[in-house]
VOVEXDREN-933528 format. One record per residue: residue in three letters; x, y, z of N, C-alpha, C in turn. Coordinates in steps of 0.05 Angstrom, whole numbers. Last residue first. Layout:
N
<pt><rest>ALA</rest><n_x>X</n_x><n_y>Y</n_y><n_z>Z</n_z><ca_x>X</ca_x><ca_y>Y</ca_y><ca_z>Z</ca_z><c_x>X</c_x><c_y>Y</c_y><c_z>Z</c_z></pt>
...
//
This chain:
60
<pt><rest>ARG</rest><n_x>-512</n_x><n_y>80</n_y><n_z>-918</n_z><ca_x>-501</ca_x><ca_y>92</ca_y><ca_z>-942</ca_z><c_x>-503</c_x><c_y>121</c_y><c_z>-941</c_z></pt>
<pt><rest>PRO</rest><n_x>-492</n_x><n_y>42</n_y><n_z>-860</n_z><ca_x>-510</ca_x><ca_y>61</ca_y><ca_z>-873</ca_z><c_x>-496</c_x><c_y>73</c_y><c_z>-897</c_z></pt>
<pt><rest>MET</rest><n_x>-477</n_x><n_y>-27</n_y><n_z>-859</n_z><ca_x>-466</ca_x><ca_y>0</ca_y><ca_z>-858</ca_z><c_x>-486</c_x><c_y>19</c_y><c_z>-872</c_z></pt>
<pt><rest>ARG</rest><n_x>-512</n_x><n_y>-73</n_y><n_z>-819</n_z><ca_x>-505</ca_x><ca_y>-63</ca_y><ca_z>-845</ca_z><c_x>-495</c_x><c_y>-34</c_y><c_z>-842</c_z></pt>
<pt><rest>MET</rest><n_x>-521</n_x><n_y>-132</n_y><n_z>-781</n_z><ca_x>-511</ca_x><ca_y>-104</ca_y><ca_z>-781</ca_z><c_x>-503</c_x><c_y>-96</c_y><c_z>-810</c_z></pt>
<pt><rest>PRO</rest><n_x>-581</n_x><n_y>-170</n_y><n_z>-788</n_z><ca_x>-552</ca_x><ca_y>-167</ca_y><ca_z>-789</ca_z><c_x>-545</c_x><c_y>-138</c_y><c_z>-790</c_z></pt>
<pt><rest>GLY</rest><n_x>-636</n_x><n_y>-155</n_y><n_z>-742</n_z><ca_x>-624</ca_x><ca_y>-166</ca_y><ca_z>-766</ca_z><c_x>-593</c_x><c_y>-163</c_y><c_z>-765</c_z></pt>
<pt><rest>ASP</rest><n_x>-646</n_x><n_y>-132</n_y><n_z>-691</n_z><ca_x>-659</ca_x><ca_y>-157</ca_y><ca_z>-699</ca_z><c_x>-645</c_x><c_y>-171</c_y><c_z>-722</c_z></pt>
<pt><rest>PRO</rest><n_x>-592</n_x><n_y>-108</n_y><n_z>-648</n_z><ca_x>-612</ca_x><ca_y>-105</ca_y><ca_z>-670</ca_z><c_x>-623</c_x><c_y>-133</c_y><c_z>-678</c_z></pt>
<pt><rest>GLU</rest><n_x>-588</n_x><n_y>-106</n_y><n_z>-577</n_z><ca_x>-579</ca_x><ca_y>-117</ca_y><ca_z>-602</ca_z><c_x>-600</c_x><c_y>-114</c_y><c_z>-624</c_z></pt>
<pt><rest>ALA</rest><n_x>-606</n_x><n_y>-92</n_y><n_z>-529</n_z><ca_x>-598</ca_x><ca_y>-70</ca_y><ca_z>-546</ca_z><c_x>-588</c_x><c_y>-80</c_y><c_z>-573</c_z></pt>
<pt><rest>SER</rest><n_x>-663</n_x><n_y>-119</n_y><n_z>-496</n_z><ca_x>-638</ca_x><ca_y>-123</ca_y><ca_z>-509</ca_z><c_x>-632</c_x><c_y>-99</c_y><c_z>-528</c_z></pt>
<pt><rest>MET</rest><n_x>-713</n_x><n_y>-118</n_y><n_z>-477</n_z><ca_x>-694</ca_x><ca_y>-102</ca_y><ca_z>-463</ca_z><c_x>-666</c_x><c_y>-104</c_y><c_z>-476</c_z></pt>
<pt><rest>TRP</rest><n_x>-741</n_x><n_y>-154</n_y><n_z>-507</n_z><ca_x>-748</ca_x><ca_y>-126</ca_y><ca_z>-510</ca_z><c_x>-729</c_x><c_y>-107</c_y><c_z>-495</c_z></pt>
<pt><rest>ASP</rest><n_x>-723</n_x><n_y>-204</n_y><n_z>-490</n_z><ca_x>-714</ca_x><ca_y>-193</ca_y><ca_z>-516</ca_z><c_x>-720</c_x><c_y>-163</c_y><c_z>-519</c_z></pt>
<pt><rest>PRO</rest><n_x>-701</n_x><n_y>-210</n_y><n_z>-422</n_z><ca_x>-722</ca_x><ca_y>-209</ca_y><ca_z>-442</ca_z><c_x>-712</c_x><c_y>-195</c_y><c_z>-468</c_z></pt>
<pt><rest>TRP</rest><n_x>-655</n_x><n_y>-254</n_y><n_z>-396</n_z><ca_x>-659</ca_x><ca_y>-226</ca_y><ca_z>-404</ca_z><c_x>-680</c_x><c_y>-225</c_y><c_z>-426</c_z></pt>
<pt><rest>GLY</rest><n_x>-661</n_x><n_y>-296</n_y><n_z>-338</n_z><ca_x>-658</ca_x><ca_y>-291</ca_y><ca_z>-367</ca_z><c_x>-664</c_x><c_y>-262</c_y><c_z>-373</c_z></pt>
<pt><rest>VAL</rest><n_x>-657</n_x><n_y>-314</n_y><n_z>-287</n_z><ca_x>-683</ca_x><ca_y>-313</ca_y><ca_z>-299</ca_z><c_x>-680</c_x><c_y>-311</c_y><c_z>-330</c_z></pt>
<pt><rest>TYR</rest><n_x>-602</n_x><n_y>-313</n_y><n_z>-273</n_z><ca_x>-619</ca_x><ca_y>-335</ca_y><ca_z>-265</ca_z><c_x>-646</c_x><c_y>-336</c_y><c_z>-279</c_z></pt>
<pt><rest>ARG</rest><n_x>-576</n_x><n_y>-267</n_y><n_z>-297</n_z><ca_x>-562</ca_x><ca_y>-293</ca_y><ca_z>-293</ca_z><c_x>-581</c_x><c_y>-316</c_y><c_z>-289</c_z></pt>
<pt><rest>GLU</rest><n_x>-611</n_x><n_y>-224</n_y><n_z>-298</n_z><ca_x>-598</ca_x><ca_y>-233</ca_y><ca_z>-323</ca_z><c_x>-587</c_x><c_y>-261</c_y><c_z>-320</c_z></pt>
<pt><rest>VAL</rest><n_x>-623</n_x><n_y>-221</n_y><n_z>-243</n_z><ca_x>-645</ca_x><ca_y>-226</ca_y><ca_z>-263</ca_z><c_x>-632</c_x><c_y>-237</c_y><c_z>-289</c_z></pt>
<pt><rest>ALA</rest><n_x>-573</n_x><n_y>-210</n_y><n_z>-222</n_z><ca_x>-587</ca_x><ca_y>-235</ca_y><ca_z>-214</ca_z><c_x>-609</c_x><c_y>-241</c_y><c_z>-234</c_z></pt>
<pt><rest>PHE</rest><n_x>-561</n_x><n_y>-160</n_y><n_z>-246</n_z><ca_x>-544</ca_x><ca_y>-183</ca_y><ca_z>-251</ca_z><c_x>-558</c_x><c_y>-209</c_y><c_z>-245</c_z></pt>
<pt><rest>LEU</rest><n_x>-602</n_x><n_y>-129</n_y><n_z>-222</n_z><ca_x>-601</ca_x><ca_y>-133</ca_y><ca_z>-251</ca_z><c_x>-584</c_x><c_y>-157</c_y><c_z>-259</c_z></pt>
<pt><rest>ALA</rest><n_x>-585</n_x><n_y>-133</n_y><n_z>-168</n_z><ca_x>-611</ca_x><ca_y>-144</ca_y><ca_z>-176</ca_z><c_x>-612</c_x><c_y>-148</c_y><c_z>-207</c_z></pt>
<pt><rest>ALA</rest><n_x>-536</n_x><n_y>-107</n_y><n_z>-170</n_z><ca_x>-536</ca_x><ca_y>-135</ca_y><ca_z>-163</ca_z><c_x>-563</c_x><c_y>-148</c_y><c_z>-171</c_z></pt>
<pt><rest>CYS</rest><n_x>-553</n_x><n_y>-55</n_y><n_z>-184</n_z><ca_x>-536</ca_x><ca_y>-70</ca_y><ca_z>-203</ca_z><c_x>-536</c_x><c_y>-100</c_y><c_z>-196</c_z></pt>
<pt><rest>VAL</rest><n_x>-583</n_x><n_y>-43</n_y><n_z>-138</n_z><ca_x>-596</ca_x><ca_y>-44</ca_y><ca_z>-164</ca_z><c_x>-579</c_x><c_y>-60</c_y><c_z>-184</c_z></pt>
<pt><rest>ALA</rest><n_x>-541</n_x><n_y>-44</n_y><n_z>-100</n_z><ca_x>-563</ca_x><ca_y>-63</ca_y><ca_z>-98</ca_z><c_x>-578</c_x><c_y>-65</c_y><c_z>-124</c_z></pt>
<pt><rest>VAL</rest><n_x>-509</n_x><n_y>-1</n_y><n_z>-117</n_z><ca_x>-498</ca_x><ca_y>-28</ca_y><ca_z>-117</ca_z><c_x>-520</c_x><c_y>-49</c_y><c_z>-115</c_z></pt>
<pt><rest>VAL</rest><n_x>-546</n_x><n_y>41</n_y><n_z>-109</n_z><ca_x>-536</ca_x><ca_y>35</ca_y><ca_z>-136</ca_z><c_x>-525</c_x><c_y>7</c_y><c_z>-137</c_z></pt>
<pt><rest>VAL</rest><n_x>-552</n_x><n_y>37</n_y><n_z>-53</n_z><ca_x>-575</ca_x><ca_y>33</ca_y><ca_z>-70</ca_z><c_x>-566</c_x><c_y>26</c_y><c_z>-99</c_z></pt>
<pt><rest>LEU</rest><n_x>-500</n_x><n_y>50</n_y><n_z>-36</n_z><ca_x>-511</ca_x><ca_y>24</ca_y><ca_z>-30</ca_z><c_x>-535</c_x><c_y>17</c_y><c_z>-47</c_z></pt>
<pt><rest>VAL</rest><n_x>-496</n_x><n_y>103</n_y><n_z>-54</n_z><ca_x>-478</ca_x><ca_y>83</ca_y><ca_z>-64</ca_z><c_x>-489</c_x><c_y>55</c_y><c_z>-59</c_z></pt>
<pt><rest>LEU</rest><n_x>-536</n_x><n_y>126</n_y><n_z>-21</n_z><ca_x>-538</ca_x><ca_y>127</ca_y><ca_z>-51</ca_z><c_x>-520</c_x><c_y>106</c_y><c_z>-63</c_z></pt>
<pt><rest>MET</rest><n_x>-515</n_x><n_y>118</n_y><n_z>30</n_z><ca_x>-540</ca_x><ca_y>105</ca_y><ca_z>22</ca_z><c_x>-543</c_x><c_y>104</c_y><c_z>-8</c_z></pt>
<pt><rest>VAL</rest><n_x>-471</n_x><n_y>152</n_y><n_z>28</n_z><ca_x>-467</ca_x><ca_y>124</ca_y><ca_z>31</ca_z><c_x>-492</c_x><c_y>108</c_y><c_z>23</c_z></pt>
<pt><rest>GLY</rest><n_x>-498</n_x><n_y>201</n_y><n_z>22</n_z><ca_x>-480</ca_x><ca_y>192</ca_y><ca_z>1</ca_z><c_x>-475</c_x><c_y>162</c_y><c_z>3</c_z></pt>
<pt><rest>ARG</rest><n_x>-525</n_x><n_y>203</n_y><n_z>71</n_z><ca_x>-541</ca_x><ca_y>202</ca_y><ca_z>46</ca_z><c_x>-523</c_x><c_y>193</c_y><c_z>23</c_z></pt>
<pt><rest>PRO</rest><n_x>-484</n_x><n_y>206</n_y><n_z>110</n_z><ca_x>-501</ca_x><ca_y>181</ca_y><ca_z>108</ca_z><c_x>-517</c_x><c_y>180</c_y><c_z>82</c_z></pt>
<pt><rest>ASN</rest><n_x>-422</n_x><n_y>233</n_y><n_z>84</n_z><ca_x>-448</ca_x><ca_y>236</ca_y><ca_z>98</ca_z><c_x>-465</c_x><c_y>211</c_y><c_z>93</c_z></pt>
<pt><rest>PRO</rest><n_x>-357</n_x><n_y>205</n_y><n_z>99</n_z><ca_x>-378</ca_x><ca_y>215</ca_y><ca_z>80</ca_z><c_x>-404</c_x><c_y>216</c_y><c_z>95</c_z></pt>
<pt><rest>PRO</rest><n_x>-313</n_x><n_y>231</n_y><n_z>151</n_z><ca_x>-328</ca_x><ca_y>209</ca_y><ca_z>138</ca_z><c_x>-349</c_x><c_y>221</c_y><c_z>119</c_z></pt>
<pt><rest>HIS</rest><n_x>-257</n_x><n_y>255</n_y><n_z>163</n_z><ca_x>-281</ca_x><ca_y>268</ca_y><ca_z>151</ca_z><c_x>-297</c_x><c_y>246</c_y><c_z>136</c_z></pt>
<pt><rest>GLN</rest><n_x>-221</n_x><n_y>219</n_y><n_z>186</n_z><ca_x>-224</ca_x><ca_y>245</ca_y><ca_z>198</ca_z><c_x>-250</c_x><c_y>259</c_y><c_z>188</c_z></pt>
<pt><rest>VAL</rest><n_x>-225</n_x><n_y>175</n_y><n_z>152</n_z><ca_x>-229</ca_x><ca_y>172</ca_y><ca_z>181</ca_z><c_x>-235</c_x><c_y>199</c_y><c_z>194</c_z></pt>
<pt><rest>TRP</rest><n_x>-213</n_x><n_y>197</n_y><n_z>102</n_z><ca_x>-240</ca_x><ca_y>185</ca_y><ca_z>106</ca_z><c_x>-246</c_x><c_y>182</c_y><c_z>136</c_z></pt>
<pt><rest>ARG</rest><n_x>-160</n_x><n_y>212</n_y><n_z>112</n_z><ca_x>-180</ca_x><ca_y>233</ca_y><ca_z>106</ca_z><c_x>-208</c_x><c_y>222</c_y><c_z>111</c_z></pt>
<pt><rest>ARG</rest><n_x>-136</n_x><n_y>162</n_y><n_z>117</n_z><ca_x>-135</ca_x><ca_y>181</ca_y><ca_z>140</ca_z><c_x>-157</c_x><c_y>203</c_y><c_z>136</c_z></pt>
<pt><rest>MET</rest><n_x>-143</n_x><n_y>142</n_y><n_z>66</n_z><ca_x>-157</ca_x><ca_y>129</ca_y><ca_z>88</ca_z><c_x>-158</c_x><c_y>148</c_y><c_z>112</c_z></pt>
<pt><rest>ARG</rest><n_x>-109</n_x><n_y>178</n_y><n_z>38</n_z><ca_x>-138</ca_x><ca_y>177</ca_y><ca_z>32</ca_z><c_x>-154</c_x><c_y>164</c_y><c_z>54</c_z></pt>
<pt><rest>LEU</rest><n_x>-60</n_x><n_y>164</n_y><n_z>60</n_z><ca_x>-70</ca_x><ca_y>191</ca_y><ca_z>64</ca_z><c_x>-100</c_x><c_y>192</c_y><c_z>58</c_z></pt>
<pt><rest>LEU</rest><n_x>-56</n_x><n_y>112</n_y><n_z>40</n_z><ca_x>-57</ca_x><ca_y>116</ca_y><ca_z>69</ca_z><c_x>-67</c_x><c_y>144</c_y><c_z>76</c_z></pt>
<pt><rest>TRP</rest><n_x>-55</n_x><n_y>121</n_y><n_z>-15</n_z><ca_x>-78</ca_x><ca_y>107</ca_y><ca_z>-3</ca_z><c_x>-79</c_x><c_y>111</c_y><c_z>27</c_z></pt>
<pt><rest>HIS</rest><n_x>-5</n_x><n_y>148</n_y><n_z>-18</n_z><ca_x>-29</ca_x><ca_y>160</ca_y><ca_z>-28</ca_z><c_x>-54</c_x><c_y>147</c_y><c_z>-15</c_z></pt>
<pt><rest>LEU</rest><n_x>34</n_x><n_y>111</n_y><n_z>-1</n_z><ca_x>28</ca_x><ca_y>134</ca_y><ca_z>15</ca_z><c_x>1</c_x><c_y>148</c_y><c_z>7</c_z></pt>
<pt><rest>ASN</rest><n_x>12</n_x><n_y>43</n_y><n_z>-17</n_z><ca_x>29</ca_x><ca_y>67</ca_y><ca_z>-19</ca_z><c_x>19</c_x><c_y>90</c_y><c_z>-2</c_z></pt>
<pt><rest>MET</rest><n_x>17</n_x><n_y>-23</n_y><n_z>0</n_z><ca_x>0</ca_x><ca_y>0</ca_y><ca_z>0</ca_z><c_x>18</c_x><c_y>25</c_y><c_z>0</c_z></pt>
//
């Protein structure tokens, strides 16, 4: 571990982030985990897919 990370940890201990910011990060992580679980175990519906229906063609 280098000096930069030690100074960053010291700053977090002396000035912790506010609870709303921590909650926001936890909510984003929970949403990402839920989307991963749906994709992994249930499957991904076709209407949510970003892939085109046909073959890719270059526009003229």
